[in-house]
C-alpha positions in Angstrom: -0.1 0.1 -0.1 1.4 3.4 -0.8 1.9 5.7 2.3 0.0 9.0 2.1 2.3 12.3 2.0 -0.9 15.0 1.9 -2.2 16.1 5.1 -5.5 17.4 5.2 -5.7 17.2 8.8 -3.9 20.0 10.5 -3.8 19.2 14.1 -1.4 16.1 13.2 1.5 19.0 12.5 1.1 20.3 16.0 3.8 18.8 18.2 1.7 18.9 21.1 -0.9 16.6 19.6 2.2 14.2 18.4 3.4 14.2 22.0 -0.2 13.8 23.3 -0.8 10.7 21.2 2.9 9.4 22.5 1.7 9.7 25.9 -1.6 8.0 25.4 0.2 5.1 23.9 2.9 4.6 26.5 -0.1 4.6 29.1 -1.9 2.0 27.2 1.4 -0.2 27.2 2.0 0.3 31.0 -2.0 -0.7 31.8 -1.1 -3.6 29.8 1.5 -4.5 32.4 -0.5 -3.3 35.6 -0.7 -5.8 38.1 -4.0 -5.0 39.1 -7.1 -7.2 40.1 -9.7 -7.4 37.2 -12.1 -6.4 39.3 -11.2 -2.5 39.5 -11.9 -2.6 35.4 -13.3 1.0 35.6 -10.3 2.3 36.9 -8.6 1.1 34.4 -11.0 2.0 31.9 -11.0 5.6 33.2 -7.1 5.5 33.0 -7.4 4.6 29.0 -10.5 7.4 28.4 -8.5 10.3 30.1 -5.1 9.4 28.5 -6.7 9.2 25.0 -9.0 12.3 25.8 -5.7 14.7 25.5 -4.6 14.3 22.0 -8.5 14.0 21.1 -9.4 17.4 22.5 -6.4 18.7 21.0 -7.4 17.5 17.7 -11.3 18.5 18.0 -10.3 22.0 19.1 -8.1 22.5 16.3 -11.0 21.6 13.7 -13.2 24.4 15.3 -14.0 27.6 13.7 -12.7 29.9 16.0 -9.6 30.2 18.4 -11.5 30.7 21.5 -13.3 27.2 20.8 -9.7 25.8 20.2 -8.1 27.6 23.9 -11.2 25.9 25.3 -10.5 22.2 24.1 -7.1 23.0 25.1 -8.2 23.7 28.5 -10.3 20.4 28.4 -6.7 18.5 27.2 -4.9 19.7 29.8 -7.7 18.7 32.4 -7.5 15.4 31.0 -3.8 15.3 31.3 -4.3 16.4 35.0 -7.2 13.4 35.5 -4.6 11.0 33.8 -1.7 11.7 36.4 -4.0 11.7 39.2 -5.3 7.9 38.2 -1.3 7.1 37.7 -0.3 8.4 41.5 -3.2 6.6 42.8 -2.6 3.3 40.9 1.6 3.7 41.6 0.4 4.6 45.8 -1.2 0.7 45.9 1.3 -0.9 44.1 0.3 -1.6 40.6 2.4 0.8 38.9 6.0 0.5 38.9 8.0 4.0 39.8 10.3 3.6 37.0 7.2 3.8 34.6 5.6 6.7 36.5 8.7 8.7 36.4 8.8 8.1 32.4 5.2 9.2 32.1 5.2 12.3 34.4 8.3 13.6 32.2 6.4 13.3 29.5 2.9 14.7 30.8 5.1 17.7 32.0 6.4 18.2 28.7 2.8 18.3 27.1 1.4 20.4 30.0 4.2 22.9 29.1 3.4 22.4 25.9 -0.4 23.0 26.4 0.0 26.3 28.1 2.7 27.8 25.8 0.1 27.3 22.9 -2.5 28.7 24.7 -0.4 32.0 25.7 0.5 32.4 22.2 -3.3 32.6 21.0 -4.2 34.9 23.2 
């Protein structure tokens, strides 16, 4: 199959979106390795949802008609990032997530938060 080189989805060009996709992928791969009893599946589902919501809200906001709407979706993306971090902290505290994985995820999350904040400031 031939690889597409044209890009009609401008959000894919945003470095922050690319990092958010990378972050969601890392979180999902981390979930696969969790030492968690399956009776807590709703926590796991919430973690998957929150982590993927970061990139999805950036993409959705970029597709909106106004800068004001895009900024609002960036705030939502940042909130989802914070929600993800809160869930990861909880999982680390109860021993389901290794500290080494947590450090890597926090570093990437911090980078994404800074990128979102910078993007918001640049549009005001």
